[in-house]
N, C-alpha and C positions, 0 to 999 in steps of 0.2 A: 795890294796889300803884302807884306814880308810875308816869309814861310815861317816864321816864329809866332808872330799874330794869328795868323790860322791854326797851326797847331792847338794854340792854347783856345782858342773860340772852340775848336771841336770838343777839346779837354772838358771847358767849362759846359758845353753844351751836354756831353754825355753824364759828367756829374749830376748835372741839374736834373736830367731826365730819371735818373736812379734817385735822386732824393725824391721827387715826384712819385714815384712808383712805391719807394719805401714808406711815404705819408699816406697812399691810398691803401696800401694794406695794412698799416695800423688803424687806418679810420674804420676799415671794414672789420678788423680783428674786434676793435670796439665794439661795433655796431651788434655782432656775432655772438661778444661775451656779455655785454650789458642789455642791450634789447631785445635780442633774438633769445639769449639763453636758456629761459626756463623752456619754452619751444623745444631746443634742442637736447634739453635734460628730461625731458619728459617722454621724446623719442627716443633717446637712448635705454631709458629704462625701460620703455616697452619693447625693446627689441632685446634686451640681455635679460628681464626678469617678466615672468608672467605668471600669472595665476591658474592653476591647473584645479580641477575637480579631485577629490578623494574619494574613492568608493565605500560606501557604508558596508557593513556587513548584512547581509541579508539573514531573514527571519527562517528560523525554521518551520519544517510540516510535521505535525505527529499525527500519530494513529488515535482512535479513540481510547485506545486502552495503554498510550504513554509512550508508544515506539516511534523511534525516529525516523521519519521515512525521508526527509531530503535536510541539508544541514550544509553550511559555507565553512571550507576549512582554510585556514592561509597555505599561500602556496606561493614561493620567494622567486624573484630573480636575482642571482649574483652578479654583481659587476665590482670591478676592483679602482681604487685610486693608486698609480701606480708612483705618487710622490705624496703619500700620505704623511702626517708629521711623524711615525716611528720606521717607516721605511726610507727617508730622503738620503741617508747615508749610502752610498752604493757599497760600502764594504758590508752593510747589514741586508741588503736587498740581496748582493752576488751570493753570498754564503748560505743563503737558505732557498733561493728560489728555484733550485736543481731539486731539493727535498718535496717543495710546495707542488712541482710539476708532478715529481711521482705519486705522491697522494692524489692528487685531482685526477691522475691517469688512473690510478688503483682504483677510487672511487667511484667517478661517472664511466668509466671504461669507452669513452667516445673519442678519446684520442690517447697516443702514447706517449709516455714521459717526455722524450725528446719534443715531438710537437708542443706540449705544453710549454716546455722550455723555452722554444725558441719563439713563441707567441707571447710568452709575459716580457723575454727581453725586448723583443722588437716593438712592444707597446711602452716599455720603459723608453726606449731609444726616441719614441715619437712623441714623447712627455704626455701620454694619454690620462685622463683624469677620471674614466668612465668606462673602463674595457668590460665587456660582455665575459663573462665567467660560465655560467649555465642557467638556462631557463627552467621552470617547473622544478623548483626543489621544495621538497616538504619540510616541515619546523623541525622534523627528528633530523633530518638530513643536514640540514643548517647547524644544529647542535654541533655533530660530528663535524662540519668543515668548518668550524670556527677554532677546533682545538689543531687544525694544519698550520705547519710552521708560516711565519709571517702574520698569518692571520692571528694566532695566540697572544701576539705582541699585547693588543689591546683590542677592544670592541671597533674603535673607527681608527687609531691609530696604525694599524694594521693593514689598514687599505681597504678591507673587504666591506662593502655595501650590500645591504638587502632589501629590496624592494619587495614590499608584500602586495600581494593580490590575493583575492578570493576564488576559490575554487569551488564549486558546487557538486556533492557528492549524493547519492542514494545509497544508504546504508543495507537495505536490503533487496540492493541490484534491480532486477527487473519486476520485483512485487509493485504492482499497482503502479509501474511506471509512467504509463498514458494518461492514467487520473493525477497524477504528480505533476506530470507534464515539466515543460523547461522553459528558459530564457534565452533566447537568442540572440546577439545583436543585430544579425541578419535580417533578422524577422521582426516587423513591426509591433506584431501581435502576439505575445507567448501563447505557450499551450498549456492546458490542465489548470490546476490549481496556481501554479507560477506563473501563468498568464493572468488568469483572473483577478488574483489578488495582489499583483504586482506592486500596486499602489502602496498596499501596506507591507509587503514583503522587502521590498526594496530598500526602506527605509530614506535618510535624507543623507545627500552627498554632501562632503566637506570642502573646504578649499585650502591648499597650500600653495605658496609661493617657491616658484624654480628656476632657476636661472641659467641661460644658456652657456656652455662652454665650447671649446674648439671641438669642430666635427659636427655643431651643432645638436649635441646633445644637452638634455635638460635634466638638471640635478637639484634635487630638494636644496634650497637655501637655511631652512631649519630642521631638526629632525622630526620635530612635533608639527602638526597641521596647526594654520592659524584660525580655521574655523574646523572644531571637529565634526568628523560624521556622525549621525545619528542611526544606531542601528535599527533594522526593520524589525516587526512584530512577528510574532508566531502565530503559526496556524492551526489550529484542533480539527482535524479532518475527522468524518464518519468512518473511516475505512478500520475496520478491526483484521489486524496484520495476520491473525491466524485464518480466519475465513479468507482473507485474499489469498494465503497460501493455498489453501483446499481448494478454490474455485479455480484459482489457475493450473494446479498439477493434475486437477481431473479433467478440466476441458484440453488441456495439452496432450494427455494420454488418449481421448477419445478422437481428436483430431487426428493423430498419428494414426489411430485404428482404423480410422474411417476413409484416411487419404482426402480428408476435406480440405476445400479453400481457405476457410475460417470460418470461424465461431465466436460466442460471447456469454457470458454468463455474468446475471446481476443478483446482488443479494439484498434485500433490504427489510429492514425492521418496519414491522408492520402497523405499529401504533405512531412512532415518529418520523417515518418517511425516511429515515437516517439511510444512507448507503453503505453496505457493509463489505461489500466486494465488488469490484468490477475487474472481469478479463475478457481481455480481446487479443486474440491470436490470429496472425495471418500467413500463409506457406509462403516461402521465401524460396525453397528448394525442398525435395524428398526428404520427409522425416521431420524437417526443421521448422519452426513456428516462432516467430517473432511477432511483439507488437508494434503496428504502423499504423493503424487507423483504429477510432475507437468507435468501433461497429454498434456499441452499446446505445449512444444517442445521437449518431448519426447514420447508421444503416438501414434508411429506409427501404421496405421491401413491401411486397404483400405477404400479409401475416398468417393467411392461411387457416386451418381448423380452431387456432387458438383465439381467433375473433369470435367465433362461433357464441361465446360466452355472449356477448353482447348483442345478439342478435335474438335467442333465447331470452335475456333480460327483458327485452324489449316485448316480445310476444307476451311472457308472463305478465309485466307492467299493466298491457292495454287490454290482457286478460282475452287475449284471441284464443289462446290453448292453456289448457293447464297439462300439470306431470304426466296423468295419465289418461291425456288425449291420444287416440289410436294415429298412428301416420304410416305411408308407406315408403319402405325406403328400396335401395338398389339402383333405379334409374328414375330419372325426370326430364321431360322432356320440354324444351323453350323452343321459341323459333331459332334455326340458326345454329343449336349446339343441345348435344345429349349429356346433361350433368350425371355422372358415373360415381358411385361409391367406390372405396379403394378396393373393397372384396364385394362385388354387388352379390346382393342377396335380395330377392324380389319377398318382399313378408310384411305383414303388417305389424308394428310395434308400439310402445308407448312412447309419448315425447320424452320421456326421462331415458327409456334404452337407446331412444336415437341419437341423442348426445352422449352417452357412455360409449355407445360404438362410434361415435363421430360421421355419422351419414350424412354426405353432402347433399344426396339428391332430398332427405326429408326437410331440412331445414331450408333448402331454397326452394321448394315447394309452398311450405309454410309463410314463408315471407314474401313470396312471390302471390300468393292466395290472398293473402291479408292485408299486402299495404300496397300491391300493384296499382290500384285505381289511387292510391294517394300514398307515393313516395317520400312526400316531406314529412309527412307523421312517422316512418322510421327514422330519416334521417335526423330530425330533430332529438330523437334521444341522444343519439351519438355524439350532437354536439351539445348538448347539455352534460353531456359526460365529459367535455373537454378534448374529445378523441381527435379535433380538427386543429386543435391550438396547441403553439410551444408552449411547453413549461415555465419557460423563464429560470433555465438552472443555472446553477452556480459557476458553472465553467462551459468556455465558448464550445460552438459547435455543434449546438442542437438543430437537428434536421426539422424542415418544417412539414408537419404531417398532410396526408392528402388524404381528403373523404370526401367524396362527390355528393353533389346535390343535384335534381334535376333542372332548378333554376338559374344555378351558377355555372355549369359545368358545359361545354357544348360537346364533350365526349360522350355525354349520356345517352346509351343505347335504350330506347322503351322497352326493348325486349328481354336483352341479357344485364343489364347493369345491375340492377337492384337483386334479381337472384344470386348473381355470383358474389355480389357483396354479403350476402349472407352467410358464404362460408370462407369471407377472409380475402378475395381480389377485388381487382381495379381499385385498390387503395394502396399508401404508402405510409407505413408505419413502421417507428423504429420498435425494438425490444423492448427499450424503457417505456414507451407507449403503453405498449400491452401489459408490462408489469402492473404499471400504477393501475389499472382496470381490475386486474386481478386483486391487488392489494386492497382496492375500494371494499369489494366482496369480503376480504378477510378482516376488513376494518369497519366491519358492521353498516357499510354505505359511505365510507367518508371517503372520497376522492381526495388525495393530498398530492402536492408538487413534491418529489424527493430533493431532499439537499445533500450537499458532498462535504460542507462545512459547517460545523457547529458552534465554533467562537473562534476568534481573534483575539491573542493577548499580547500585551507588552509588559516584560519586565515582572511576568508571571501575572499580572493583574487583566482581568477583562476590560477588551475596550468594545467590542461589539460581538453579541449571540444571536446565533439563528435558529428558527423553527419553520417548520414545513409549513407552507402557505395551501389553504384550504381551497380546492377547486371547487368542491359541489358538498355541501355538508349532508346531503342526502340523496344519493342517485337514485333509489328506488325504496318501496316500501318494503317493511320486515316481512311481509309475507312472500313478496318475490326472492329476496335474500335467503330466506330459509329454505325456498325449494331450489336456487341453485347451489346453493352450498351443498346441500344433499347432493346433486346432478354431480358435481365435482368431486367428492368423495367417493362417487358410485364407479367413476371413470378408471379410479386407481383399486377400488374393492371389486368392482365385476365389469369393468370395462376395457378401453384399448392399453390404459397402464397399469393392469393388473398382474403381467408376469414378469415385468421389470420394475416399475417404482413402487409397486404393495411391500410395506414391512409390516409385520404382526405387531412389532412392539407400541407403534405410534399411529397415529392419522395422517395422511397427507391426501390433500385435496389439490386437482388441478386437471389440466387438460392436454393433451396430446395436439401435434400441428404439424402437418405435410402440405407444404407449399410448392407448386413448380413455379420457379422463377425465372425473367425473362433475361435474355441477353441485352445487352445495352444495346448493341445494334442489330440484330437478327430477331428480335423478339423472343414470342411462346415457339416460334417454329424451327429454331436451332435447337443443338443437340439437348435434350432434356435434363435440366438443372433441377434439383430440388432444395428447400430450405427444411429442415428438422427442427421443430421444437418442443419442449415443454414448459409448461409454466403452472406455477401453482403456489400452496403455499404451507405450512405446517408449524405445531401440531393441527390439525383441522378442527379440534374440538374448542380449543384454545391459540389461534395464530399468533406467533412471534415472528416470523419470519415468512418472507413470500421471497421466490426465486423465480429466475426465467432463464432457458438456455436453449441457443439458437445455434443451429451448426448448418453452415451454407455448404453444396455441393459434396455430399459423403459420396464416396464410391461403394458400390454392391447395396448394402441395405439404407434406405432412406427414410423411414418412415421414422415420427418424433419419438415414438416410443422405444424404439431399437437404437435409435442413436443420441437422441438427447437424454431420453431418460436416464440411463445407467450414470451420466454426469450429475443429473438431479438427486438422484437418491444415493449416489456416494458423498456428494457436500452434505445432503441434508441427515443423511446417518452419523456423520462424523459431526456434524454442529447439535444434533441431538445430542449424542452420546458425551459432548464435553461441557452441556449446560444442566447442570442439576435441576435446576428451576423450572424446566419443561419437563421433566420426568412426572407421569403419573404418580398419584398418591399411592402406594404398596401398602395392601391392607396388610393389618398385624394378624399374626396367629401364634397363638402361647398351646405350646406343648402339654402334654398332659404329665409327663414329671416335673415337679416343683422342689425337687432337690437342689438344694445350691451347689454349685458348681465345685468340681475338687480344683486344688489348687497343689504345687510341687511345695514341697518342704524348702525352706530356704530363708534368705533373709526378708525379715517381719515386718521393716518398714515399707518397702514397697510392694510388698502382698497388702498390708491393710488398705495402699493408699488406692490399688485398683479394686478389692471388694468394697470399699467406700463409695467409687465413683459410678460403680453398679448398684449403690444400694443394698447390700449383703447384710444383713446381720452378720459379726462374728464375734465369738465368744473368747476373750483372752483370759487364758488360767493365769499367768505371770508375766511378767515383763523380763523381755529376753531378745537380742539381737537375731537370735537364729531360732527355727522352730519346726515341728511335725506336724503336718494336719490332719484332724480327725473330722470327717463327713458325717452330719447329725443333719435329721430334717429339721431340724430347727435352728438353723443356724451353722457356723462353722466353726469348732474349736479349737485350738490350739496347742499343741503338746509342747512345753518348755525342752529346748535344745541349747543347753548352754556348755561350751566347749573349756573341757578341764586340761591342765597341761599333765603329759605322761598318761593321758588315757584317750581311747581309742573314740573320738567322735561318732556319732551316729548320722551318716549321709542319706540312708536310706528315704527314697521320695525327694530326693534333691535334683535339681538340676544340674550339669556338668560344671557350670561356671561357681555356682555355691560349692557344689561338693570339693571341687580342685582347691577354693580358696581356705575351707576347713583344715583338708588333708596337707595343704603347704603350710598351712601356720601351727601344723601339729608336727613338723619335721618330716611328714613320710614322703615317699615316693611313688605315685599311683600308675598302674597301668592300666587303660580305658579298656572297655568294649561295648561295642552298640553305641546307640543314640535314645535320647529321650530322658525321662528320669531314671534316677539308681534303684536298680531292684534288688541288686547281691553287693554285698562288701565281703572281702576274703579274711577280715580281721572282725571279729564280732566288737560292737559297740560294748566300751565299758571294759574291754581289757587292756592291760597296761604294755605300753610301747616303748620304743627310743627312737633317736632320730637315725634316717637314713634308712628306716624299715620299708619293704615295698609292700605294699596293696593292691590289690588286684579289685576294680568294680565293674559292674556290668549294668551298662544300661537299657532301658527298654520303652 
């Protein structure tokens, strides 16, 4: 084969291969375009456009008096499209970018004007369409930012994009913060009301399409969401913001004074079981206390002497003793332990007096003597009152009470457990558990589980309403109730609470409590720590509120009356003073003098209105705008006092306001001395006068 033929063969072969490759590419393109086209289009859409959740505005939490406890406010993330419609022209952008940089630097203060300018220009060079300007910007600040250069060209054409987020705030800051709680993205279950009622408060999320642009940033396809979010419902709590403020301030003050580790105060409405205030403080540093743990519902401890109420109720209900039964105080010896009163005094006193003086020895002996052979008879009373069960509170975190019985607890000591339970040891109870017991006494024997939420509303309409659950309709007989109520009042009038808690203006019923608390690791053998308590209700003759104060590890004085008593007294006094409905009916006393009260001379219309309001008979001699009054035993007679032009008016008996009005209208200049009503005028009434004349008036 010659050279020419060889070259042509190679050319044809190469051309044929190229044609075959082109045909293969064409076939593949057709396959991708027509047969697999739908698959790749869907994949492209899923990569560049995606549906995102749009957070709903969370519902508000209100106090019982309508105060806003928690709400959501809009917060914005500011971004900028460097090639928005109004700033695509380089001339427009470059002419105002430095002015914008100066405004941003001055307003936010996080960068200098030069840094902002370089940042914006670099983003422009990179053709960025979603540049971050600032996070966490309020709505008020956003309105001002919209007026900056470039951004004021138009809402969208200037390039400014505001992505709204919702921020949760507490208008009253620390007030009831632990009860209100919080929702944290990092915590599965929220805290307090925010956590317990999250399904109502959170609302329903919406849906919005967003497109991914360069840099992996997702921007909304449309300004409005495709599926609008549904705002959350509002929670009406039982908290009274004024009582909450009282409880927190009184507790914090006493904690600082006692240098205690922590404390709690709970105020509950007796009839409804609605919690009006819950305060919890923990020491974080010297003299500084914050809400870190809800001791009120989760702080399990030995309750101490406040538990004696349950012990005495069991004894009285089973008719083992009566209030006038005599019992020895001071000391009581049991195998392995000598039970001693706080101020030991070996004497015989009545059961009522032993309760008032909070004798440990007396109650330990009475319980051991009467129930030692059958402890279950005693503990069955406690179980019937629900002291061993959770109350099913509306907020999470409630601790499980521990009340032993001889059959179920291996730690039961046949010699020591029962007598020590009598005065509040060898058990674990929260402050709220104890308050519910005392509230039951105040409530005529009805034990009710407290509530923190009264109602759920959506758009102002009730969705769900709540009432306290009844634990026990009648915890004991009326006879027992009458006796324990008198004993609780006696604690304040004659016993351990007399010096601190007693108030002569209204009756308080309650009980002091002092308990040694165990160290978590070393038990009771470690350095002694005490828990001081006072729990009760007021006014004792018609109970409206019950309250407990618990202070843990106070330094110096540690008795319940001295440490917790002042907090109880301060809060109760302030609540009583602010609630007219709790005042005892004041007796009416009539004075012997029945002469109608004297009135100042002056404008008749106002004075007549006051007299009529008091039902006082008034005799009007003539119709006149001004008058002088004459007191009589048959009513109030008015003497006409009509000003005449050019004649000195009679201002005797008038107040300064009316006298100055008449003298001014007459064209006179008055010089005033004294206060009260006019007793003398330098120009006699009826004298001829001219404008500008000076008149001296004396008031007394």
